[in-house]
ROTOR-117624 format. One record per residue (C-alpha): chain; residue number from 1; x, z, y. Coordinates in steps of 0.25 Angstrom, whole numbers. Each point is the difference from the previous one (the first is absolute). Example, Ala and Ser with C-alpha at 12.3 -4.5 7.8 and 13.67 -1.06 7.14 Angstrom:
ROTOR-117624
   loba   drenvo       u       w       v
      A        1      49      31     -18
      A        2       6      -2      14
//
This chain:
ROTOR-117624
   loba   drenvo       u       w       v
      A        1      17    -182      69
      A        2      -4      -7     -14
      A        3       9       8     -14
      A        4       7     -10      -6
      A        5      -4      -5     -13
      A        6      10      -6      -9
      A        7      -7     -14      -8
      A        8       7      -7     -10
      A        9      -3     -14      -3
      A       10      -1      -6     -15
      A       11       0     -15      -2
      A       12       7     -14      -6
      A       13      -3      -8       9
      A       14       9       2      13
      A       15     -12      -5      10
      A       16      -9       8      -2
      A       17       9      11       3
      A       18       2      -6      13
      A       19     -13      -3       2
      A       20      -1      15      -1
      A       21      12       3       8
      A       22      -5      -8      11
      A       23     -16       4       1
      A       24      -1      13       6
      A       25      11       8      11
      A       26       2       9     -13
      A       27       8      11       8
      A       28      -9       1      13
      A       29     -11       3     -10
      A       30      10      11      -6
      A       31       4      -8     -12
      A       32      12      -5      -4
      A       33       4     -10     -12
      A       34      11       8      -7
      A       35       3      -9     -13
      A       36      -5     -13      -6
      A       37       1      -3     -14
      A       38      -4     -13      -9
      A       39      -6       6     -13
      A       40      -2      14      -5
      A       41      13       3      -6
      A       42       8      -2      14
      A       43     -12       9       8
      A       44       3      12     -10
      A       45      13      -1       3
      A       46      -3       2      14
      A       47     -12      10      -1
      A       48      10      12      -2
      A       49      12      -4      11
      A       50     -12      -4      11
      A       51     -12       9      -3
      A       52     -11      -9       5
      A       53     -13       5       4
      A       54      -7     -13      -4
      A       55       4     -12      -8
      A       56      -7     -15       1
      A       57       0      -6     -13
      A       58      -1     -12      -5
      A       59      -8      -1     -14
      A       60       8     -12      -7
      A       61      15       2       1
      A       62      11      -3     -10
      A       63       6      11      -8
      A       64      -9      10       3
      A       65     -13      -2       6
      A       66      -9       7      10
      A       67      -9       6     -12
      A       68      13       6      -6
      A       69       6       3      12
      A       70     -13      10       4
      A       71       2       5     -14
      A       72      15       3       0
      A       73      -5       9      15
      A       74      -9       7      -6
      A       75       8       4     -11
      A       76      11       4       9
      A       77     -12       8      10
      A       78       2      -9      12
      A       79      -7       7      11
      A       80      -2     -12       9
      A       81     -11      -9       2
      A       82       0     -15      -9
      A       83      -7     -13       8
      A       84      -1     -12      -9
      A       85       1     -15       6
      A       86      -6     -10      -9
      A       87      -4     -14      -1
      A       88     -14      -6      -2
      A       89      -6       2     -15
      A       90       9      12      -2
      A       91     -12       9       0
      A       92       2       6     -14
      A       93      15       4       4
      A       94      -5       5      12
      A       95     -10       8      -6
      A       96      10       6     -11
      A       97      10       4      12
      A       98     -12       7       7
      A       99      -3       9     -13
      A      100      15       2      -1
      A      101       0       6      14
      A      102       3     -10      10
      A      103     -10       4      12
      A      104      -3     -15       5
      A      105       4     -15       0
      A      106       2     -13       8
      A      107       0     -15      -3
      A      108      13      -5       4
      A      109      -8     -14       5
      A      110     -11       7      10
      A      111      10      12       5
      A      112      -3       4      14
      A      113       7       8       9
      A      114     -12       9       3
      A      115      -2       2     -16
      A      116      15       3      -1
      A      117      -2      11      10
      A      118     -11       5      -4
      A      119       4       2     -15
      A      120      13       6       4
      A      121      -8       9       9
      A      122      -9       5     -13
      A      123      14       3      -8
      A      124       5       8      11
      A      125     -14       7       2
      A      126       0       4     -15
      A      127      15       3       1
      A      128      -3      11      11
      A      129     -12       5      -8
      A      130       9       2     -13
      A      131      10       6       9
      A      132     -10       9       6
      A      133      -6       4     -14
      A      134      14       2      -6
      A      135       3      11      14
      A      136     -15       7      -3
      A      137       5       1     -14
      A      138      14       5       3
      A      139      -8      10      10
      A      140      -9       4     -10
      A      141      10       3     -10
      A      142       8       7       9
      A      143     -12       9       5
      A      144      -4       3     -14
      A      145      15       5      -3
      A      146       0       7      14
      A      147     -13       6      -5
      A      148       4       3     -15
      A      149      13       6       7
      A      150     -10       9       9
      A      151     -10       6     -12
      A      152      13       2      -8
      A      153       6      10      11
      A      154     -10       6       3
      A      155      -4       3     -15
      A      156      14       6      -1
      A      157      -1       7      12
      A      158     -14       6      -7
      A      159       9       2     -11
      A      160      12       9       6
      A      161      -8       7      10
      A      162     -13       4      -9
      A      163       6      11      -9
      A      164     -13      -4     -11
      A      165       3     -15       0
      A      166       6      -3     -13
      A      167      10      -9      -4
      A      168     -10      -7     -10
      A      169      -9      -4      12
      A      170      10     -11       4
      A      171       0      -7     -11
      A      172     -14      -2       1
      A      173       3     -12      10
      A      174       4     -11      -8
      A      175       1     -11      12
      A      176      10      10       6
      A      177      14       0      -4
      A      178       6      14       0
      A      179      17      -2       2
      A      180       4      13      -6
      A      181     -11       3     -12
      A      182      11       2     -10
      A      183      14      -3       6
      A      184       9       8       8
      A      185       2       1      15
      A      186       6       9      10
      A      187      -9       7      11
      A      188       1       2      14
      A      189      -9      10       9
      A      190       2      -7      14
      A      191      -7      10      11
      A      192       1       4      14
      A      193      -9      12      -1
      A      194      12      10       2
      A      195       9      -8      11
      A      196       1       6      12
      A      197      -7     -11       7
      A      198      -4      -3      14
      A      199     -17       1       1
      A      200       3     -17       1
      A      201       8      -1     -10
      A      202      -9       6      -9
      A      203      -9     -11       3
      A      204       8     -10      -6
      A      205      -5       1     -12
      A      206      10      -7     -12
      A      207      -9     -12      -7
      A      208       1      -6     -16
      A      209       3     -13       7
      A      210      13       6      10
      A      211       6       7     -13
      A      212      -3     -14      -7
      A      213       9      -8       9
      A      214      11      12       0
      A      215       1      -1     -14
      A      216       3     -15       1
      A      217       9       2      11
      A      218       8       8      -9
      A      219      -3      -6     -14
      A      220      -4     -15       4
      A      221      -8      -2     -12
      A      222      -8      11      -8
      A      223      -5      -1     -14
      A      224      -9      12      -1
      A      225      -4       9      11
      A      226     -12       6       2
      A      227      -4       8      16
      A      228     -11       9       2
      A      229      -4       5      12
      A      230      -3      15      -4
      A      231      -3       4      16
      A      232       2      -4      13
      A      233      14       5       0
      A      234       3       0     -15
      A      235       4     -12      -9
      A      236       2       1     -15
      A      237      12     -11      -5
      A      238       0      -4     -13
      A      239      13     -10      -4
      A      240       5      -4     -14
      A      241      11       6      -4
      A      242       6     -12      -4
      A      243      -1      -5      16
      A      244       9      10       4
      A      245       9      -1     -13
      A      246       2     -16       1
      A      247       2       2      15
      A      248      10      11      -3
      A      249      -5       8      11
      A      250       1      17      -2
      A      251     -14       6       5
      A      252       6       8       9
      A      253       6     -13       7
      A      254     -13      -6      -1
      A      255      -8      11       7
      A      256      11       2      11
      A      257      -2     -16       2
      A      258     -14       0       1
      A      259       1      12       8
      A      260      10      -8      12
      A      261      -8     -11      -1
      A      262     -13       7       4
      A      263       7       7      11
      A      264       4     -12       4
      A      265     -13      -7       0
      A      266     -10      11       5
      A      267      11      12       3
      A      268      -6      10      -8
      A      269       8       7     -11
      A      270      -9       1     -13
      A      271       3      11     -10
      A      272       0      -6     -15
      A      273      -1       7     -13
      A      274       5      -6     -10
      A      275      -1       1     -18
      A      276       9      -2     -11
      A      277      -7     -13      -8
      A      278     -14       2      -4
      A      279      -8      -7     -10
      A      280     -15      -4       0
      A      281     -11       6      12
      A      282      -4      14      -5
      A      283      15       2       1
      A      284       2      -6      13
      A      285     -12       9       3
      A      286       6      13      -3
      A      287      14      -3       6
      A      288      -6      -4      12
      A      289      -6      15       1
      A      290      13       6      -2
      A      291       6      -9      12
      A      292     -10       4       9
      A      293       3      14      -4
      A      294      13      -1       3
      A      295      -4      -5      15
      A      296      -1      15       3
      A      297      14       3       0
      A      298       0      -7      12
      A      299      -6      12       7
      A      300      15       4       0
      A      301       7     -11       0
      A      302       1     -13       8
      A      303       3     -10     -10
      A      304      -5     -15      -5
      A      305       4      -1     -14
      A      306      -6       9     -10
      A      307       3       0     -14
      A      308      -9      10      -8
      A      309       8       5      -7
      A      310       7       7      11
      A      311     -12       7       4
      A      312      -4      14      -8
      A      313     -10       7       8
      A      314      -3      14      -3
      A      315     -13       4       2
      A      316       5      17       1
      A      317       7       7      11
      A      318       6      10      -5
      A      319      11       5       9
      A      320      -7       6      11
      A      321     -12       9       3
      A      322     -10      -2      11
      A      323       1      15       6
      A      324      13      -1      -1
      A      325       2     -14       6
      A      326     -11       3      13
      A      327       8      13       3
      A      328      12      -7       2
      A      329      -7      -9       8
      A      330      -7       9       8
      A      331      14       7       2
      A      332       8     -11       2
      A      333     -10      -4      12
      A      334       0      13       6
      A      335      17       2       1
      A      336       3     -16       3
      A      337     -13      -7       2
      A      338      -5     -13      -4
      A      339      13      -8      -3
      A      340       2      13     -10
      A      341     -12      -4      -7
      A      342       3     -14      -1
      A      343      13       3      -7
      A      344      -4       9      -9
      A      345     -11      -9      -4
      A      346      10     -11      -1
      A      347       8       8     -11
      A      348     -12       1      -8
      A      349      -4     -14       1
      A      350      13      -3      -4
      A      351       2       8     -11
      A      352     -15      -6      -6
      A      353       8     -14       2
      A      354      11       7      -7
      A      355     -10       3     -12
      A      356      -9     -12       1
      A      357     -12       8       3
      A      358     -13      -8       1
      A      359      -3      -2      15
      A      360     -13       6      -3
      A      361       3      11      -4
      A      362      11       2      12
      A      363     -12      -2       9
      A      364      -9       9      -7
      A      365      11      11       1
      A      366       2      -2      15
      A      367     -16       0       3
      A      368       0      13      -9
      A      369      12       7      10
      A      370      -8      -6      13
      A      371     -13       7      -6
      A      372       8      14      -3
      A      373       9       1      12
      A      374     -12       7       8
      A      375       0      11     -12
      A      376      16       0       2
      A      377       0       9      15
      A      378     -14       6       4
      A      379       4      -3      13
      A      380       1     -16       0
      A      381     -10      -6       8
      A      382      -4     -15      -2
      A      383      -4      -7      14
      A      384      -9      -9      -6
      A      385      -5       2     -14
      A      386      -7     -14      -1
      A      387      13      -8       5
      A      388       6       8     -11
      A      389      -8      -5      -9
      A      390       2     -15       3
      A      391      15       3      -1
      A      392      -1       5     -15
      A      393      -9     -11      -3
      A      394      11     -10       5
      A      395      10       8      -8
      A      396      -7      -4     -12
      A      397      -3     -14       1
      A      398      16      -3       6
      A      399       9     -10      -5
      A      400      13       5       4
      A      401       7      13       1
      A      402       4      -5      14
      A      403     -17       0       3
      A      404       2      16      -6
      A      405      11       5       9
      A      406      -8      -7      11
      A      407     -13       8      -2
      A      408       7      11      -3
      A      409       5       0      14
      A      410     -15      -1       5
      A      411      -4      11      -8
      A      412       8      10       5
      A      413      -3      -5      14
      A      414     -12       5      -3
      A      415       4      15      -4
      A      416       2      11      11
      A      417       4      16      -5
      A      418      -8      12       5
      A      419      11      12       3
      A      420      -4      10     -11
      A      421      -3      13       7
      A      422      12       6      -4
      A      423       0      15      -3
      A      424      10       7      10
      A      425      12       6      -9
      A      426      15       0       2
      A      427       2       2     -16
      A      428       5     -12      -4
      A      429      -4       4     -17
      A      430     -14       1       6
      A      431       0     -13       9
      A      432       6      -8     -13
      A      433     -12       6      -9
      A      434     -10      -5       9
      A      435       6     -13       1
      A      436      -1      -1     -14
      A      437     -15       4       1
      A      438      -3     -10       9
      A      439       7     -11      -7
      A      440      -4       2     -14
      A      441     -16       6       1
      A      442      -5     -10      -9
      A      443       9       7     -12
      A      444      -3      12      -7
      A      445       6      10      10
      A      446       6      14      -5
      A      447       8      11       4
      A      448      10      -3     -11
      A      449       2     -14       5
      A      450       1       3      15
      A      451      10      12      -3
      A      452       9      -9      -8
      A      453       0     -11      10
      A      454       4      10      10
      A      455       9       7      -9
      A      456      -6      13       0
      A      457      -6      11      -8
      A      458     -15       0       1
      A      459      -2      14       4
      A      460       8      -1      13
      A      461      -6     -15       3
      A      462     -13       6       0
      A      463       3      12       8
      A      464       8      -6      10
      A      465     -10     -13       0
      A      466     -11      11       5
      A      467       8       6       9
      A      468       2     -13       7
      A      469     -12      -8      -1
      A      470     -11      14       0
      A      471      -5      -6     -14
      A      472       4      -2     -14
      A      473       7     -12      -5
      A      474     -12      -3     -10
      A      475     -10       1      11
      A      476       8     -10       9
      A      477       1      -8     -11
      A      478     -16      -2      -3
      A      479      -1      -1      15
      A      480       9     -11       1
      A      481      -9      -7     -13
      A      482     -14       3       6
      A      483       4      -5      14
      A      484       5     -13      -6
      A      485     -12       0     -10
      A      486      -9       0      13
      A      487       7     -12       5
      A      488      -3      -7     -11
      A      489     -15       2       1
      A      490       0      -3      13
      A      491       6     -14      -1
      A      492     -12      -3      -9
      A      493       5       4     -14
      A      494     -13       4      -8
      A      495       6       4     -15
      A      496       3      15       0
      A      497       7      -2     -12
      A      498      11     -11       5
      A      499       2       9      13
      A      500       3      12      -9
      A      501      10      -8      -8
      A      502       8      -6      10
      A      503       1      13       8
      A      504       6       6     -14
      A      505     -12       9      -5
      A      506      -6      -5     -11
      A      507     -10       8      -4
      A      508     -11      -5      10
      A      509      -9      12      -2
      A      510      14       8       5
      A      511       1      -8      11
      A      512     -15       2       4
      A      513       1      14       1
      A      514      13      -2       9
      A      515      -6      -9       7
      A      516     -14       9       4
      A      517      10      11       0
      A      518       8      -6      12
      A      519     -11      -7       9
      A      520     -12       8      -5
      A      521      -6     -13      -6
      A      522       0     -10     -12
      A      523       8     -12       1
      A      524     -12      -9      -2
      A      525      -6       8      12
      A      526      13       1       8
      A      527      -2     -14       8
      A      528     -12       3       4
      A      529       1      14       6
      A      530      13      -7       7
      A      531     -10     -10       7
      A      532     -11      10       2
      A      533      10      10       8
      A      534       4     -10       8
      A      535     -10      -4       5
      A      536      -7      13       3
      A      537      14       1       9
      A      538      -4     -12       6
//
């Protein structure tokens, strides 16, 4: 089916217009005579009303002839095509009409049906080519704008992600207009990184175009807006202060509407960090880093809107001691199992949350405790040391306190407790002294300290201890320390100074003398000595 083209006939002779109307089946060929006029003045009044694609005009007419009509159409930017109908002897007029832009002419007296159809087809072909050219230009313009936008986003991404990218480097790109080089804007950092989404949901990464549509859905029009995809699941939104202020939208209300629309379209809840107004890209870059740092608070809280002014993370954890907390965990585990461990851990995490301890410091403390646990009890057995190492690494990389609690439960499932060879005694004070030594062997233990703990005099404790145990209390302390040192050596710790410190002896040379006296070999020789002994027994 032909496309329909509007044709206007302009001639002061009615017979010519009638002849043109009847020469060809206009509508069958895709043309429609939309209007007729008797001179140029009348034609101009009809052009705006009917928007003809083709005008067939006489050259000699009263009021305004064909040449004057063509000139005026040119002045008005007429985009259609013009054919002229002339009489014999009007060659100069025809030549001038062609110069002015008419595409061709025909002689009224010898006009034929085929000739008219040919001129109409020539006109429509030019119209189609013109339309195609215009579309190509529009496409090229859109592509250029898209490319400039892509280049701009790439430059801004480099600027905000590269600490060495200076703001002056943005100013070197004269062809690109940056909206907030001087003006003020609100900054929003949108991310899914901390969200507890499923693995499939995490694959639905937010995009620049998606967020643009969300913003337009809320504001309808946006004067100044820049969205930079910093990472697959992190976007930086800069929006002019005037835009929100003119719409009388509060930032938190704006964020809630963004979150609601994202959840509605892709069923994922993002986290959005927002800032006070910033001016220029240098301040925006500093503010973005502050926003990213404040995201760490999500280790303690499942929150979706964060104001960095409310987050003041502390890098020092000074309310708990590794030894004391590790000892508490072991005791809780012995008495009540893994559940008691999680309760103590939860209380610790709650305290860290209330004090806004940097999550990195919180996790570091727990990791140190897990490394220290075997030192708290000489009879603690780790069933799978490699798996314990993996669990400790998982603690260090955990995103949530709930992850920490889950891993702690797995850690203590790896532990078992070898019953101590309890010295046979019915003396309650001696039993209390032995328990204290076995639990605190890693400290510097003295007779005075132990006597004070059991509330006895030093002389009396020394006497009843030897009577019940068969050895002096100092000898028993050294035995416990040496046995623990031997255990550490067999587990692969090669550093004598570190081992001596871990069992509460800070003089390395004194430790070596005690160890050799107890086992008959130096600490550095002990592991090979044990392996050789076992080999000879086999």
